[in-house]
N, C-alpha and C positions, 0 to 999 in steps of 0.2 A: 426476541425473547417474549414480547407481548403476544405475538402470533402463536407461539408454541403454548404459552399458558392458556390462551383462548381455546386452542384445539383440545388441550387436555380437559379443560372445563366443559367443552361441548361433548367430548367423549363420555365423561362421567355423567353429565346430565342425560345423555341418550341412554346410557346403561341403566340409570335410575328409572327413567321413564319405562323402558322395556320391562324392568323388574316389577314396577308397580302395576303395569298392565297385566302381566302374567299372574301376579298375586291375586288379582280379582278372579281368575279362572282356576286357581289352584284348589279350591275347595272341592272340585269335582275330580281332581287328578288321582291317579294311583300312587301307591307307596313309592315306587321307583322314581317317578317324576318329583314327588315331594322330597326325596333324599337329594336328588340333583338340584332342586330348587334351594334347599337349605345350604348346600355347598356354594352355589353361585351367589346367593344372597349375602353370605359371609364375605365372599371375595369382593363384591361391589362395595360393601361397607368398609373393608380394609383398604380398597383402592381410594375411596373417597377420603378416608382419614389420613392416608399416607400423602395424598396430594395437598392437603391443607397447608402443612408446613413448607411444602416445596414451591408454593406459589411465588415466593420471592427468589427462587433459584436463579442464578445468572450464569452466563458463559456457556462453555461446552457441556457442562453437566446437565443443562436444560435439555439439550438434544438427546443425551443418554436417558434421561428420565422419560422423555416423550416416547422414545423407542420402546422402553420397558413397559410403560403404561399402555401403549398401543397394542403390544403383544398380549398383555393381560386382558385388555378390552376385547380383542378379537376372540380370545378363549371364552370370555363371558358371553359374547354374542353367539358363538357356536353352541354354547350350552343352552342359551335361551331358545335357539332354534330347535334343539333336540326336544326341549320341553314342549314347545308349540306343536311339534309333530306328534307328540304322545298324547296331547289333549284332544 
């Protein structure tokens, strides 16, 4: 359980770091990239807020939570890559 919680925490921290790095470059970005940015920024915030109460989750539900968060994290990473390519 601790390992899964650590992996979720690492995923969220990585996504926040990517988000923050891209934010610095966004002032030069076009409107389409800014829209994508806004959508992804909201999702990172939602992910982080949803994880907070789940930190104490136990048993099999922890694995289900990890799988769901991992899929969302992958979606966010792909979105960040699209933004990087457009900058």
